[in-house]
N, C-alpha and C positions, 0 to 999 in steps of 0.2 A: 152557711154554704151547704147546699144539698149535695147528695152523692154524685149526681150527674154533672153539676157545675165543677166539682172537685176533680172528677175524672177528666173532663174536658181541659181543665187547667193543667192537670198532671200530664196529659198527652202533649199539650203545648210546651211545657217545660222539657219533656222528654225528647222533643225535636232538637233541642240544643244541648242538654245536659243529660248525663247518665242518671236515671232515677231508679234503676233496678235495685231492689232490696232496700230502698229508702222509704221510710215512713215520714210523711210531712203533715204537720198540723195545718189547719185552715190558714192561720196567719203566715206560716212559712211558705205555703204554696202561693198565697197572694203576694207575699214579698218577692218571691222568685219571679212571679209573673210580671210584676212591676219592674224588677231588675232587667228582665229580658226586653220589655217594652222600651226601656231607657238606655239599653246597652250601646246602641250606635252613637247617640249624641252625648252621652255622659261618660261612658267607660272605655270604649274601644280606643286603643292606643295609649291610654293613660299609664304612666309609670309611677310607682310608689316606692320610694327608697327610705325606709326608716333610718335613723341615725345608726351607724355601725356600733357594734358592741365590742368593747375591749375588756378582757377579763384575765385574771391570773389563774393558773392551774399548777398542779404538782405532778411530777413524774419521777422516775427512778433517778434522773439527773438533777432533781431539785425543782425549783420554781421556774415557770415560764409564763410568758404573756402571749395571748392570742387575740386575734381580731376576727369577728364574724360580720359579714355584710349580706343582707338579703335585699334583692330587688324584685319587685312584683310588677308584671306587665300584663295589662288586659289585652289579650290576643285578638286578631282579626275574627277568628271564629270565637264563639262565646267560651271563655275560659280565662284562667289566670296562670301565667308562667312564673314560676318561682326560681330565680337564679340565686344560688348560695355560694359564697366564697369564704374560705377559711385560710388564715395565714398566721403562723406563729413566729416568735423571734429566733427560732432555730432554722428558719427558712422553709419549713414545710408549708406547702400551698396546695389546696384542694378546691375544686369547683364541682358543682352539680346543678342539674336543672330538672325540675319536674313541672308538669302541667296539671292544674286542678280543673277537671272537666266533669266532676260529679256534683249533683245537687247539694248533698250534705257538705262536701268540701268547700263549695262556694259560699254556702250559708255560714259555715264556721269561720272562713276567712273574713267575710264581711263583718261578722260580729266582733272578731278580734281586732279589726282595724278601723273601727268607727271613728 
């Protein structure tokens, strides 16, 4: 891929995802270009919920068990919303949400969840 093609592709990706400060190889740029081309029919609205993780931990009061649940939703705008939920056997419950809207974050998520 020559410089002009890559710049054009990077500009296209930049319309939807934050590419500032992100270095992309030719393969990564092409992959993200295909991801954006297919987003509406393949990804938009899709929800991915891996199996919840239950683990044991240790604290000052001894052993406790906690459960973590992640839910990933491909948003209407190009991006991935991550909803995280934590609950332990002492009743502690936390939730948080973040949205992945940068090129590197989307690439890393897609690699980790193939």
